[in-house]
N, C-alpha and C positions, 0 to 999 in steps of 0.2 A: 654826302655824296662822294666825296674824294676817296673813301674807303673806296667806291664800286666802279671809279677809276682806277684806282693801286690796282688794284684785284684783276682785273680785264689788261690792265698793262705788262701785270707778270705770265697770265694764262696765256697770253699773245707773247711773249718771251719764251715763257716754256715751249709750247708748240712749234716758234720758230729752228729753235735751239734744238731740239728732235728731227728736223730735216737731215737726210744723207748734206746736206752742203752745209759745213760747219759758219760758212759769212753769210746768212741767213740770220744765224745769231748776233750777228753785230746792225742788225736793220733797228730795234728800236734803243738800244744805249745810244747812237747816232740819232735818236729823232729826239729823244732826251735833254742831249746836251744842246743841240739845235734848239729844242723850246725853252732851255733855262735862262739861256744863251740871250734871244729874245724877250724872256720875260723880265730876264736884268737891265737889259740896255733899255727898252720904253718903261723901267719902273713902276712897273706892275708884279714885282715877285714882293718888294718890300724888305727887301734883304740886304746889306750892306757885300761890299766887294769878300769879305771875310764868311760872312754865311752862306755865299750863296756858291763860292766852293765849298764849303763842310758838306750844306748840301745835295750840289751834287755831285760828291766825293761819296756820301755814303749814297747815293740813290744806284749809282752806278757802282761800286760793290753790291747791293743785291742781287745788281740785274744782272752783272758778272756770274754770281753765285748761280742764283737761278738757271745761268747757260754753263755751267759746269757740271751742276746736278741734269740737268737733262741729257748733259753728251757722258756722263757717267752711267744713266740708266738705257743711255743706247747703248751706249758695250757693253752691257752686260743682259740685252736682247740676245747679241748676236752671240 
């Protein structure tokens, strides 16, 4: 189930990043950070502060890489 959620998350990120507006690509990373903070503060994440920061950094790197890839693909189409 988590793999399906991650695949859907990356698909939405890629789709929003391919639109003409670059700011739409920021929606998913912002939601990711908000959910991560909420899960950490409520204790449902099960990680300490360092684990949460590492997990969040890696997640953001993947999302930003997806945004960059979509922007390059969009630029090649032009």
